[in-house]
N, C-alpha and C positions, 0 to 999 in steps of 0.2 A: 863672929861678927866681922863685918868689913870696916876697917878703921876710918874714922872721919865722918861717918854718917849719923851715928846716934846723937840725938839732941839738936841736930841741924833742922832748919825749917826749909822745906822743899815745896816747889810749885810744879805741878804737872798739868799741862794743857791737853785737851782732848783725851781725858782720862776715863771716860765712861765705859769703854770696852776695849777689847783687843790689846794691842801693845801698850797703850797708855794705862789701862787698868792694871796690867801685869807689872809695869814699872812702879806705879803708886803702891801696890801691895808689897813689892819687894823693899822699897824704901821704908815703908812703915814697919815691916818686919825687922829691918836693920836698925830701927830705933829713931828714925826721922819723924818729925811732925810734918804732915803732908797736907797741902792745900790742893784740892782737885776741882776741875771744872769741865763741864761738857754742856751741850745744849739740852740734854734730857734729864728731867727731874728724877725719874725712876732709876736711871743708871747711876746718878750721883748718890742717891740714897742707898742703893745696894752696895756701892763701893765704900761709902763711909761706914756702913754697918760691918762690912768685911774687915775694915781696918781697925775697928774698935770704936769709931764714932768720936764725937766732940769730947767725950770723957777722957780720951787718950790724947787730946790736943790737936786732933785733925780738924780740917775745915773744908767746906765745899758748898757749892750751889750751882744751879744752871746759869750759864753765861755764854753770850755770843761774842767771841773775840773779833768777828768780822766787822762789827759796828765801828764807826769812826770814834776815836777817843777811848776805845775800850781799854787800852793798855794803862793809861793814866787813871781811869776809873777803878780798875781792879787792883792796881798797885797801891792806890790810896786806901782802898778798902782793906787790903791785907795789912798795911801798916797800922791801921787802927784796930782791926779785929783779930789779927793772927800773929803779926810780928815781921821782922826784917827777913827777907828771903836770902838763904845761903846757897841753895841749889835750885836751878831752874832747868826743867826738861821740857823742851818745845816739841810736842808731838803732833801739833796741827799739820795737816797736809792732805793732799789728794788731787785727783785729776778733775774733780767736779764734773766728770763725764764730758769734758771739753776735749775733743780728740782731733779737731780739724786745725791744721797749721794755718789755715786761712780764716780762722774765726775772727770775730770782731775785736777791736782794741779793748772794748769793755770786758770781753771774756778773758783776754790776756791779763788784764788788770785783776780780775777775780782770782785767777790761778796764782798770779804773782803775790797778791795779798795773803792768800791762805798759806802759801808755802814758804814765804820768806819775810814779807813786810811786817806781819804781826810779831814775829820773833824779834825783828829789829826794833820795833816800837817798844816791846817789853824790855829788851836789853838796855835801851836808852834810859829806862827807869831803874833797872835793877843793878846795872854795873857801878854807878857812882857810890852807892852805899857799900857794895862789895869792896871797892877800892879803899874806902875808908877803913874797913875791917881787915884788909889785906888777906882775904880768903873768899873764894867763891868757886862754884862749879856750874857751868852752863853747857848743856848737852842738847844738840839739835838732832832730832830723828830725821835723817835724810833718806837716801834711797840709792840702790845701785844705779838708778837713772841720773845720779849726780855725776857719774863718771863715764857713762856711755849711753848710746841711743837705745833706750829701753823703756818705751812708753810714748805717749803723745808728745808732740814737740813743745807745746806750752809748759807741760809738766816737767819734761826733761830740762828745759831751759831754766825754770825756776829752781829746780833741785841742784843744777850745776852752779847757779848763783849762790845758793845756800852753802855749798861746799867751799866756794871761793871766799865767801864772807867769813865762814868759820875758820878757815886756814889763815887768812890774812889778819883778821881781828884777834885771833888767838895769839898771834905773835905780839900784837900791840899790848895785850893784857898780861903777857908772861911775867913781867917784872912786878905785877901787882898782887901776886898770890892767887890770881884767878885763872882757872883752866877752862878754856872753851874748846869743845871738841864736837864731833859728830859721829853717830852710828849710822851705817848705811845698810839697812836690812835688804836681803833678797826677798823672794816670795815667801810670805808668811800666811798661814791659814788662821783666820780669826773668825769668831762668831759674827755672822752678819756681814762679813767682808766680801770683797770682790771674788776671791777664789772659792769661797764656800758657795756663792751663787753660781759660779762657773761650773763647779763640780756637779751641781744639780741640772743645769741647763745645757752645758756643753762639755760633757765628760771627755769626748774625743779630743777637744782642744786642750784640756788640762793634761791628759795623758801625753799628748805630743809635746806640749810645752815643757813638762818635767823631763821628758826623754831628751829633748834637743837643747834645752837651755840650763838645766840644773844638774851638774855633775853628781850631786848627792842623790839625785833621783827622788827627792821628796820635798815637801814644803818645810819651812822653818816653823817654829812655835813662838808665841809671844814670850815664853820664858827664856828662850835662847837669846832674845833681844834684850830683855830686862836685866839679865845677869851682866852683860857687857855694859849696859847703861849704868848699873849700880857701881861697877868698877870705876867708870869715868867720873862718877859723883864722889868718889872717895879720896882719901889721902894717897892710896896706891897710884892714883893718876897724876901725881904731882909733876911729872915730867912729860905730860901728854898735851902740851899746849898746841892747839891747832890741829890735833890729830883727826884723821878721817879713817874710821875703822869699819871695814866691811864685815858683816855677819850674814853671809849669803850662801853658804854651802858651796863655795867655789864658782858662783854664778858670774861674777865680773871677769871679763876675759883680758882686760888690759893690764899692763905692767905698772903704770903710773897710778899709785894710790896715795 
């Protein structure tokens, strides 16, 4: 068992599939009580069943965090029906298929909200109780795009801001027993994800991308991301305040991490 996870209450956003689902399953396996949310009823039901359901102390339902006021709504619900959150894993993110650097301000705001603003709003609710208890773990699932030009401009910008937020706020929280960190995955193959679709529709592009951009020559797996995330949720991460951890098969080319 990984120390410091058993008996804790954890929140995982965008947990219905892929990396989020893998993280939720690992935390549950390590003994955490896990609250999970995604937009899709069937995905949440499947995940809760895989974790052992409400009988094991887990909680979840469909929920859209993009709505205004979502953070206050869900934290109030969790306080009433689940308990105080000790571990938060912010897995929400994506390009929203917004690829034009000259897109509208409204589109910029959508990308910003999905990739950083929702996490900030949730942290505003979660951090004060963690400070009172002098223990907490907050992990943002960022991206290699947090550190280099690797994707659409709006997405890279938002992920870079998430890395800066994690590193700077992590220092602020260091004296409170709270460890805020970020995992930066490289290309990860997930069911229904971007790269699974690309393998079907543009196999030549996938082959070229792996050859030119990925020293390991392969995609990562959700399990390779969730293992590092679980470490950062544990007592083993007690000296990792503000840490930005690449899990990318050597994909990031820069020295500053």
